[in-house]
N, C-alpha and C positions, 0 to 999 in steps of 0.2 A: 346667092345662089339661086339657077333656076329649079322648079318646082320636079325636075324628073330626075334629076343627080343626086343623088344618095352620099352623103358623108355623114362620119360619126368622127367624135375627136376623144382620144383617152388623156386624162388629167390624172397625173401620179398624184398619188398621197405622199408630197413632198413635203418633209417640216418647212423646207425653203418658199414654200409656197403659204402665205397668211392665207387666214379666211376672206381677208378682201379683195387679196389676189385671185384665190379660186371664184368668187363671187363674181369680179370682172370678167374673167375668162367666160365662167359659164352664161354670163347673160350675154357678152361679146356673141358668142359660137348661137345660143338661142334667135339672137336678132339677126345674126347673117344667114339662117337658113338649116343649120346643120341638123341633121336629123335625132341624132343622137350624142349626150356625154355617157362615157364607162370610165370607173374608179375600179381599180385594182387593189387587189387587197394579198399583202405577204408577209412584211415586215412592218413594225410602226405602229401608222395606225389603222384603223380597222375601215371598211369601204361602206357601212349600211349606214354607222353613223352621219357623216358626210351626205348621201343620199337621201337623207331624211332633213338635212337641214336644206338639200337643194331642191326638196319638192317644196321647199314654203316661197322661193323666191323664183321660180320657172313657173311658165303657164303651157308650153307647147312641146317643148323640147323632151326625148326620151331619155329617163334614166337607167343605166344598166352596172350590174358590176360586171366585173372584169378582170380577172374571175374572183369568186367566191369559193376558196378551197372547201371541197368536201369532207376533208380529214378532221375538220376543226372543228364542226358544228354536225347535230343529228340533224337528217330532214325532217324531223316534225317540227325540231325550232328553226329551220332554214322554212319548211312552209307557212309556218305561224308569225315570220317576221315578211316576206313574200307577200301575203296578204294583207297585211298593216300599210307595207311602204307602198304598195298598188293603192290601196285607199288613199294615202296621203297625197297622191301623183296622181289622182284620178285615171286610173289604168296604163299609165305611162312607163310603169316599170317594166324592167328586161331583167330577169334572173340569170347571169351566167355563170354557168359554174366548173370547176375544174379539179384536177387531181393535186394541183402544186406540186412541193419537191420534195423529196423522198428526206431529205436532209433538216428540210424546216418539219414536216410532221414530225420526226421521229426525235429531234434535238431540241426543237425550240416548244411543239405543245406535247412531247412524250408519247405520242400514239404509236400505231403500227402501220407501215406504208406497206399494208398485202392487198392483191386481189384489184388495184385500180378500177381494172375494166369490170369487173364484178361488181363491187363495190356503187360503181358510177352508174350502172344500171337499175342496181335496187333504189338506190338513191333519185332519180329520177321517177321511179314508178312510185315511190311513196308521196314524193312532193307530191306530182300530179294527179295520184288519187285525191290527195287533202285538198289541195287547189279544186278540185271537181267536185266537194262537196259529200265526198263518198267515205263512209264508215271502212276501215282499214284493218284487214288481220293481216300479217304476213309471217311465215317461219321461212326467211333467210336465210342465205348462209353468214350474212354480216348484221341484218335487223331482224329482231321477233316483237313484233308488234302487235296487241289486242286490243280491237276497237278503239283506234286512234281516229278523231274526226276535229275538224273545224269550226262543227256549227255553223250559226250564221256569220261567223269569220270569212267564208268562203264564197256569201254568196255574191252572184252577180261578180265575182272577181276572174281577171284577165291574166295571166302571168306567163308571157312566152318564157320558155327554157334555152338558152342558149349552151351549147358544151363545146369548153375549149379542145382542141385535137392538134397533136403533132405531126401522128404516125398514121397509118392506115387502119388500124384495130380501132383507135378512136374518131376516125373519120367514120367508120361504116358506124359505129353505134349511135352517133349524133345524126346520120340519115335515118337511123331508125326509130330512135326515141324520142328526138329534141325539134326544136321549131328553129331551129338554127344551129349551125356548128361556127367557130372563133378562134380563127388560124393566128398564128404568131409565129414572126419571121420568119414567112414563108417564102423560098428561092422563086422568082419569076420562072425559072426552067421547071419547078415543079408542081405550079400552081394549075396549069391544067390537066395532068395527072390526080391530081387532090378530085379537083372540082369533076371532071370523069366518074373518078371514084364516088363520090359523092352525091350525085345526081343519079347514077345507075342504082344506087341503094337504095337511096328514097324511093327513087321510082318503082324499085320491086316490091317495098316493104310497106310502103304509102298508097296505095291505087286508091284514087277516089279524093286523096287530101292534097292539100296545099304542097307546094314545094317549099320545101324548111330553107331559110336561107342561109346563104355562103358569106360570113362576115371575116374579115382579116385586118390585123393591127401592120400599120406600115410606119415602121420608125421614119420618119419627118425633119428635116430641117431645112425651111425655106429663106432662102437669101443669097446673094453673091460676094458678101464681107463674111469674114472669119469659116471660107470653105475648111482652111487645113485643121483648125481647131474645133470644128465640127467630125470631119472627119478622126480624128485622133479621140475625143468621145464616143463616136460609135465603136471603134475600133477595140476601145477599152472596156465597153460593154457586153458588145460580141464575145471578145476573150475572155471575159470573166464567169461568161456561160459552161466553156471547157471542163468546168470542174462540175457541173452539174449533170450526172450522166445522162439523163432524158431530155437534155439538151445536146449535150454532145453526140450521143448516138441519132440523132434529128439532124444536125448538122452534115455529120457524117454521111448520111443518107442523103443527104442534097447534092453530094458533090465536095465537100469540103472538110475531108479528112485530112490534109496536109494539115490547114490552118489550125485546127482543133488540137491534132497533136503536139503542134508546136506551141501553141499558146498554153497548152497544159502543162507540157514540159516547162516551160520558162516560169509560170506560175509556181510551179512547184519549187522552184529553184530560187524564189520570193525576186523574178527578173520580169518587171512588171512593164520594164519598154520593150524588151524582146517579144513578149506575149500581144502588146499594141501592133509592133511591125510584124506579126505572122499574118495578121489578117490582110488578107488581099484585095486588093481595089475590084476585082471580077467580085467576092463575098459582097462588099460592101454595096456595090450596085444591083445585086440581085436580092437582098434583103432590107433595102433601105433605100430612101430618097432623099436625096441633097442637092440644091441647087436653086435654082431660080424660080419661081411662081410657073411659068410656061413649061420648064423643064418637067417638073413635079406634077404637074398637070399631065403630061405626056405619059409621064409615068402611070400614074393612074389608070389612063383612057387604056394603057396595054393590059393593067392586071384585070378591068373590069370585060376586056374583047376576051381575057381568058376565062372568065367566068364567074368574076368576084365581084357579088351581090351588093355587098355593101364594105368600101372602103374606110377604114377608121386610123385615122390619121394620129400615130403617136411622135407629138414632138418632143425633141432630147433639147435642154437648153444650154447654150455657150455662152448667153450671156451674166453678166455679173448678176442681174435679176431674171430669175428664168422666164417669169412671166412673159416679158418684152418677147419670148420665141413664140409663145401660145398665141399672144393677141399678131405677131407678124405673121403665123402659119393663118389663122380666121381671116384675119383681114386680105391675104393674100386668094383664100379661096372666094371668099365672099366677091373677090373684085373679079374673079378669071368666070364665075360662071352667072 
């Protein structure tokens, strides 16, 4: 991969991927010149433990949480964790934070999903100050902290903070307080608008500072075989988001109200087939990439031209051994760049 081509890759915390599989995928990405690996956290496995392991087998590739939900850990614990992972990776750690899902926060973690924008802002403030080695006192709306500090653990620590964002409010906040924004499922037709909002806000609020990074996940299937299976898998995943209010509203704002309403109604009737059929070809092509390596590369170039700084490929597996789809994606982009 050429040095001026920035690419990341997301690796699902999928139980079908063994530790040997993940090791092979990450080492292949590193040797192929990928800039970063991002590990999500939702259900099942956590992301931090895996990144700790990956820090021991890699040397150059950056390792990021993509994302760490803010409602499941206190900001102080998150800062402590970030400082240690930064030490373990020799400052290659990227701290991706996000609000997660209301249903997960309240039903799985037993918390309250309240004021996500305000809580995110306080969380970033606390983490940033602690990682800067400052002593922190805060009487906030969400956290009351007295004389917190990391001491020597914060010395020489550098941890870029990325915020996951779907809608304009969070994009504005990311532009104001983070080192980068991490978009998800962003339709190409909306990307230019989001880029302009992000860049204009950061310019207004961060005069004299480096421009924050605009990164984004792109669901990816590279290949000319199994196209129908890939599209079915993609449609099934998109349809499942119709049950999550934040994502449903986001997709509707991107112009896909018909798809979301139809998928939600079908799933509420336990009709998975109709839910999958509700997702139009236009929606698929707006939010994902499916096709030959050259076609996918062309799609990435279009997104870069619209302002995306760091495309992060999110392969979705259709092979019986999903490791194959990750390795095929890495190989394809290694050869094309």
